[in-house]
C-alpha positions in Angstrom: 0.0 0.0 0.0 1.2 3.5 -0.8 2.0 5.9 2.0 -0.7 8.2 3.3 -3.5 6.1 1.7 -6.8 6.6 3.5 -9.3 3.7 4.2 -12.3 5.1 2.4 -13.6 5.4 -1.2 -12.8 8.5 -3.2 -16.3 9.8 -2.9 -18.4 12.8 -2.0 -19.7 15.4 -4.4 -22.0 18.2 -3.3 -25.1 17.9 -5.4 -26.0 21.5 -4.6 -22.7 22.7 -6.1 -23.3 20.8 -9.3 -26.9 21.9 -9.3 -26.1 25.6 -9.2 -23.1 25.3 -11.5 -24.9 24.3 -14.6 -28.2 26.1 -14.7 -29.9 26.6 -18.0 -31.4 30.1 -18.5 -34.2 28.7 -20.7 -35.2 25.8 -18.5 -37.9 25.9 -15.9 -39.6 23.7 -13.3 -39.0 19.9 -13.1 -37.5 19.8 -16.6 -34.9 22.3 -15.5 -33.9 20.1 -12.6 -33.7 17.0 -14.7 -31.6 18.8 -17.3 -29.2 20.0 -14.7 -28.4 16.7 -13.1 -28.1 15.1 -16.5 -25.8 17.9 -17.7 -23.7 17.6 -14.5 -23.3 13.8 -14.7 -22.5 14.1 -18.4 -19.9 16.8 -17.9 -18.0 14.9 -15.1 -18.3 11.6 -17.0 -16.7 13.1 -20.1 -13.9 14.6 -17.9 -12.8 11.4 -16.2 -14.1 8.6 -18.5 -11.2 6.4 -19.7 -12.5 6.4 -23.2 -13.5 10.0 -23.3 -12.3 10.3 -26.9 -15.4 8.5 -28.2 -17.9 10.6 -26.2 -19.5 13.4 -28.3 -19.8 16.9 -26.9 -22.8 18.0 -25.0 -24.4 19.8 -27.9 -24.3 16.6 -30.0 -25.3 14.2 -27.2 -28.0 16.4 -25.7 -28.0 15.0 -22.1 -31.0 17.1 -21.2 -33.1 15.1 -23.7 -33.0 11.9 -21.6 -35.8 11.2 -19.2 -33.5 10.2 -16.4 -29.8 10.0 -15.4 -30.0 6.2 -15.6 -31.2 6.1 -19.2 -28.7 8.7 -20.2 -25.9 6.8 -18.5 -26.8 3.6 -20.2 -26.6 5.4 -23.5 -23.2 6.9 -22.7 -21.6 3.6 -21.8 -22.9 1.9 -24.9 -20.8 4.2 -27.2 -17.4 2.6 -26.7 -17.2 -0.5 -28.9 -15.1 -3.6 -28.8 -12.8 -3.5 -31.8 -13.3 -7.2 -32.5 -17.0 -7.9 -31.9 -18.4 -4.4 -32.5 -20.4 -4.8 -29.3 -20.2 -2.2 -26.4 -16.9 -2.7 -24.5 -18.0 -1.0 -21.3 -19.9 -3.7 -19.4 -18.5 -2.2 -16.2 -19.7 1.4 -15.5 -22.9 1.9 -13.6 -25.0 4.3 -11.5 -25.7 3.0 -8.0 -28.0 4.0 -5.1 -25.1 3.9 -2.5 -25.4 0.2 -1.7 -22.2 -0.7 -3.4 -20.3 1.8 -1.2 -21.9 0.5 1.9 -21.1 -3.1 1.0 -17.5 -2.7 -0.2 -16.3 0.2 1.9 -18.3 -0.2 5.1 -18.9 -3.9 4.8 -22.6 -3.5 5.6 -25.1 -5.4 3.5 -28.8 -6.0 3.7 -29.9 -9.3 2.0 -30.5 -13.0 2.7 -26.8 -13.8 2.6 -26.5 -16.6 0.1 -26.1 -17.2 -3.6 -27.2 -20.1 -5.9 -25.9 -21.3 -9.2 -26.7 -23.8 -12.0 -25.0 -27.1 -11.4 -26.6 -28.4 -14.6 -29.1 -26.8 -17.0 -32.0 -27.6 -14.6 -30.5 -28.0 -11.1 -29.6 -25.2 -8.7 -27.3 -25.5 -5.7 -26.2 -23.1 -2.9 -22.9 -21.6 -4.0 -21.9 -19.7 -0.9 -23.3 -18.4 2.4 -22.1 -15.4 4.4 -21.4 -15.8 8.1 -23.9 -13.9 10.3 -26.5 -13.6 7.5 -30.1 -14.8 7.6 -29.1 -17.8 5.5 -26.2 -18.7 7.8 -28.4 -18.4 10.9 -30.9 -20.7 9.3 -28.1 -23.3 8.8 -27.9 -23.2 5.0 -24.7 -24.6 3.6 -22.8 -24.6 0.3 -23.7 -27.9 -1.5 -27.4 -27.9 -0.7 -29.6 -28.4 -3.7 -32.4 -25.9 -4.1 -35.6 -27.7 -5.1 -38.3 -25.0 -4.6 -38.6 -21.2 -4.6 -41.9 -19.8 -3.4 -43.6 -23.0 -4.7 -41.8 -23.2 -8.1 -40.0 -26.5 -8.5 -39.0 -26.5 -12.1 -35.8 -24.6 -13.1 -34.0 -24.0 -16.4 -30.9 -22.0 -17.0 -32.0 -18.7 -18.6 -33.9 -15.5 -18.0 -37.1 -17.0 -16.6 -35.4 -18.7 -13.7 -33.1 -15.8 -13.1 -36.1 -13.5 -12.9 -37.7 -15.9 -10.4 -34.6 -16.0 -8.2 -34.0 -12.3 -8.4 -37.5 -11.6 -7.3 -37.2 -14.0 -4.4 -33.9 -12.5 -3.3 -35.3 -9.0 -3.6 -38.6 -9.7 -1.8 -39.6 -9.0 1.8 -39.5 -12.8 2.4 -39.2 -16.0 0.4 -39.7 -19.7 1.1 -37.0 -22.0 -0.1 -36.9 -25.8 0.0 -33.5 -27.5 0.0 -32.3 -31.1 -0.4 -29.3 -31.6 1.9 -26.4 -34.0 1.2 -28.1 -36.6 3.4 -31.1 -36.4 1.0 -33.3 -34.9 3.7 -35.3 -31.8 2.7 -35.6 -28.6 4.7 -38.1 -25.8 4.2 -36.8 -22.3 5.2 -38.4 -18.9 5.0 -36.0 -16.0 4.9 -36.2 -12.3 5.0 -33.4 -9.8 4.2 -31.5 -8.4 7.2 -28.6 -6.0 7.8 -25.3 -7.7 8.7 -21.6 -7.1 8.6 -20.0 -8.7 5.6 -17.2 -11.2 6.3 -15.8 -12.2 2.9 -13.4 -14.9 4.2 -15.6 -17.9 3.7 -13.2 -20.6 4.7 -9.6 -21.2 5.5 -7.6 -24.4 6.2 -4.1 -25.8 6.3 -3.5 -29.2 4.7 -0.6 -31.5 5.5 0.3 -34.1 2.9 3.1 -36.1 4.3 5.0 -33.0 5.4 4.0 -30.8 2.4 1.9 -28.0 3.9 -0.7 -26.2 1.7 -2.7 -23.2 2.8 -6.1 -22.7 1.4 -8.5 -19.7 1.8 -11.8 -18.7 0.1 -12.0 -15.0 -0.3 -15.2 -13.5 -1.8 -14.9 -9.7 -1.8 -12.1 -7.0 -1.6 -13.8 -5.0 1.2 -12.0 -2.3 3.2 -8.6 -3.5 4.3 -9.3 -2.7 8.0 -12.2 -5.2 7.9 -10.1 -8.2 6.7 -6.5 -7.3 7.7 -6.8 -8.8 11.2 -8.1 -12.1 9.8 -5.4 -12.3 7.1 -2.6 -11.2 9.4 -3.5 -14.1 11.7 -3.9 -16.5 8.8 -0.6 -15.6 7.2 1.2 -15.8 10.5 -0.2 -19.3 11.1 1.0 -20.3 7.7 4.5 -18.8 7.9 5.0 -20.2 11.4 3.7 -23.6 10.4 6.0 -23.9 7.4 3.4 -23.4 4.6 5.1 -22.9 1.3 2.2 -23.5 -1.1 -1.0 -21.5 -1.1 -4.3 -21.8 -2.9 -6.4 -18.6 -3.0 -10.0 -19.3 -4.0 -11.4 -16.3 -5.8 -13.9 -18.1 -8.0 -16.8 -15.8 -7.1 -14.9 -12.7 -6.0 -16.3 -9.7 -7.9 -13.5 -7.4 -6.8 -13.5 -4.3 -4.6 -10.9 -2.0 -3.1 -7.4 -1.8 -4.5 -5.9 -1.2 -1.1 -6.9 -4.8 -0.1 -5.5 -6.3 -3.3 -2.2 -4.5 -2.7 -2.0 -5.8 0.9 -2.6 -9.4 -0.3 0.0 -9.0 -3.1 2.6 -7.7 -0.7 2.1 -10.7 1.6 2.1 -13.3 -1.2 5.0 -11.8 -3.2 8.6 -12.9 -2.7 10.9 -10.6 -0.7 12.9 -10.1 -4.0 9.9 -8.2 -5.4 10.2 -5.3 -2.9 10.6 -1.9 -4.6 9.8 -3.3 -8.0 6.7 -2.2 -9.9 3.4 -3.8 -8.8 1.2 -2.0 -11.3 0.8 1.3 -13.1 -2.5 3.3 -13.7 -3.4 4.8 -17.0 -5.9 7.7 -17.2 -7.4 9.7 -20.1 -5.8 12.8 -21.7 -8.0 15.1 -19.6 -6.7 13.7 -16.4 -3.1 13.5 -17.6 -3.1 17.1 -18.8 -5.3 18.5 -16.0 -7.8 19.7 -18.5 -11.3 19.7 -17.0 -14.7 21.3 -17.4 -15.7 24.3 -15.3 -18.0 22.1 -13.2 -15.3 19.6 -12.3 -12.6 22.2 -11.7 -14.8 23.8 -9.0 -15.9 20.7 -7.2 -14.5 19.9 -3.8 -14.3 16.3 -2.5 -17.0 16.7 0.1 -17.5 15.1 2.6 -14.4 12.9 2.7 -11.8 15.5 2.0 -13.4 19.0 1.8 -10.0 20.7 1.7 -9.3 19.1 -1.7 -10.8 19.5 -5.1 -11.6 16.4 -7.2 -9.2 17.6 -9.8 -6.4 17.4 -7.3 -7.3 13.8 -6.4 -7.3 12.7 -10.0 -4.1 14.6 -10.7 -2.4 12.9 -7.8 -3.6 9.5 -9.0 -2.2 10.2 -12.5 1.2 11.4 -11.2 2.3 10.8 -7.6 0.4 7.4 -7.4 0.6 6.4 -11.0 2.9 3.6 -10.1 2.5 1.3 -7.2 5.5 -0.7 -5.9 5.8 -3.9 -4.0 6.6 -3.6 -0.3 7.0 -7.1 1.1 4.9 -7.7 4.2 5.0 -10.7 6.5 7.3 -13.7 6.3 5.5 -16.1 3.8 8.1 -17.5 1.4 6.0 -19.4 -1.2 7.3 -21.9 -3.8 3.8 -22.4 -5.3 0.8 -20.1 -5.6 -2.5 -20.9 -7.4 -5.8 -19.1 -7.8 -9.1 -20.8 -8.3 -11.1 -18.8 -10.8 -14.3 -18.7 -12.9 -16.2 -16.2 -14.9 -17.2 -14.8 -11.5 -13.6 -13.8 -10.8 -13.5 -10.1 -11.6 -11.3 -6.9 -11.5 -9.3 -6.7 -8.3 -9.2 -10.5 -8.2 -7.8 -10.5 -11.7 -5.4 -7.7 -10.8 -4.0 -9.7 -7.9 -3.0 -12.5 -10.2 -1.8 -10.1 -12.9 0.6 -8.2 -10.6 2.1 -11.4 -9.2 2.5 -13.0 -12.6 5.9 -11.5 -13.5 7.6 -12.5 -10.3 5.8 -15.7 -9.2 4.1 -17.1 -12.3 1.1 -18.4 -10.3 -1.3 -20.9 -11.8 -5.0 -20.3 -12.6 -7.2 -23.3 -12.0 -10.8 -23.2 -13.3 -12.3 -21.3 -16.2 -11.6 -18.0 -18.0 -12.1 -15.0 -15.7 -14.5 -12.1 -16.3 -12.1 -9.6 -18.0 -12.0 -6.3 -16.2 -8.6 -4.5 -16.2 -10.2 -1.2 -15.4 -11.4 0.6 -12.3 -13.4 3.4 -10.8 -13.1 6.4 -8.6 -16.8 6.8 -7.6 -18.5 10.1 -7.4 -21.9 10.8 -5.8 -24.6 12.9 -7.5 -27.4 13.3 -5.0 -29.2 10.0 -4.8 -26.7 8.4 -7.3 -23.2 7.2 -7.1 -21.4 7.3 -10.4 -19.0 4.4 -11.1 -17.5 5.4 -14.5 -14.4 3.6 -15.7 -11.6 6.1 -15.1 -8.3 4.1 -15.2 -6.7 0.9 -16.5 -4.0 -1.1 -14.7 -0.9 -2.8 -16.2 1.6 -5.1 -14.4 5.4 -4.6 -14.6 5.5 -6.5 -17.9 3.0 -4.1 -19.4 0.2 -6.7 -19.4 -3.3 -5.3 -18.8 -5.6 -5.7 -21.8 -7.5 -8.8 -20.6 -10.9 -7.5 -21.6 -11.9 -10.9 -22.7 -10.8 -12.5 -19.4 -7.6 -14.4 -18.4 -7.5 -18.0 -19.6 -6.7 -20.6 -16.9 -3.5 -22.6 -16.7 -5.7 -25.7 -16.2 -9.4 -25.8 -17.3 -11.7 -27.3 -14.7 -15.5 -27.0 -14.5 -16.8 -25.7 -11.2 -18.9 -28.0 -8.9 -21.4 -26.7 -6.3 -22.2 -30.0 -4.7 -19.2 -30.0 -2.3 -18.8 -27.8 0.7 -15.6 -25.7 1.1 -12.5 -27.6 1.8 -13.7 -30.9 0.4 -10.9 -32.7 -1.4 -13.6 -33.9 -3.8 -14.1 -30.3 -5.1 -12.6 -30.5 -8.6 -11.0 -27.1 -8.5 -9.3 -27.6 -5.2 -8.3 -31.1 -6.1 -6.9 -30.1 -9.4 -4.9 -27.2 -7.8 -3.4 -29.6 -5.3 -2.4 -32.2 -7.9 -1.1 -29.4 -10.1 1.2 -28.4 -7.2 2.6 -31.9 -7.1 0.4 -33.5 -4.4 -0.2 -37.1 -5.4 -3.8 -38.0 -6.2 -3.4 -41.0 -3.9 -3.0 -38.6 -1.0 -6.4 -36.9 -1.8 -8.6 -40.0 -1.5 -10.8 -41.6 -4.1 -13.7 -39.8 -5.8 -17.1 -41.7 -6.1 -18.2 -42.5 -9.7 -21.2 -40.2 -9.3 -19.0 -37.3 -8.6 -17.4 -37.7 -12.1 -20.7 -37.3 -13.9 -21.0 -35.2 -17.0 -23.5 -32.4 -17.6 -22.0 -30.1 -15.0 -22.0 -26.4 -16.1 -21.1 -24.5 -12.9 -22.8 -21.2 -13.8 -23.8 -18.5 -11.5 -27.3 -16.9 -11.9 -27.4 -13.5 -13.5 -27.7 -10.9 -10.7 -26.7 -7.4 -9.7 -23.6 -8.6 -7.8 -20.9 -5.9 -7.7 -18.1 -6.4 -10.2 -15.3 -3.9 -10.1 -12.1 -2.3 -8.8 -12.2 0.9 -6.8 -9.3 3.2 -6.0 -9.2 4.6 -2.5 -8.4 8.0 -1.1 -4.6 8.7 -0.6 
């Protein structure tokens, strides 16, 4: 982590400042207000957006013509195209109601606390459960099969079942029926509740005839202060216990704060990496040349740093903090490092692998990752938080264009039927054998566990996927 970095998001924009800074003389009433917030969001978006060169000017785009900031924003992020497919490249930027900031920065969420995925085209299983959540308190575990949702018992991968699940998760309550590994069924009615997010879902140390392997399941890069005590303790146990091989399970990790990714990289990296480049940030020409609109030049970073202007923060990121360097922490000295990954492995998770790749050559076990080498510095606009892609990261070898995802070293299909830590889990088992652990040391797998038809696909949801820079 760089010196003087603060443990909060770069956030805070006085809506009243924006509102008064871009009034239109010929506007009146509600239309005037809508035009102003659209104009403000557009102006700041064009200032900081990584691909600002493809965004037309205000007179051409006509932000005031859109019925809402959301519809305008969707139109804006559809402009940048993928050079190969011709489809919109920006599948990352979004407007939020503040819940992302609360979940990632404050670690506070309000939901049922579990996720499900398609084991096959027509079977659903519990993928993970957060400790302290309503699902956890009800005893739900990874590996339970979901057989009914509010009375619906037939599922098929696709939009209809996704809509059914999304409605159940978003409702005031939902009734779920599960089949447990012992084939007994259990009916559970859940309601969303507020709880503190603990993204460390599981940790263990395996000893295979003297070869010690550390394993941890990490599901979100929340604020460093919320996970550092847990990881400090875990890394200390591993280093004191002679662990030289580590498997980090990031298969459903949608990303989060860069400060936490840097901390993990500094603990996993070899001592020889200290003072070498971890990553560099690339911004657009406006940020690089300190060339901003009148609105952005006059906005202070209220409430988090009211003594600074937003332009100063972006300027610092593009100059002083453009390059992050390794600073070895802890005493882990690894000979092998693997990451378990899927399409649900996003952004900060991908960055962690990418920055360690030049010095450690870690292996990826699973399937191709999501593909998000870009990040945000989020800015609030009244009821909205704007997460517009504003920077791209590159490792010390200049690698950082993995918009189509990062291909695994070893391709393995995910399997939701095993709880965390089971040596029958195909991703964990494959990572262990890839590290040189004999298959004979892992036990036999039942024939039914080798069945075909497994797809290992998460449902489509509004789960956060991103990488957020923090105040420094």
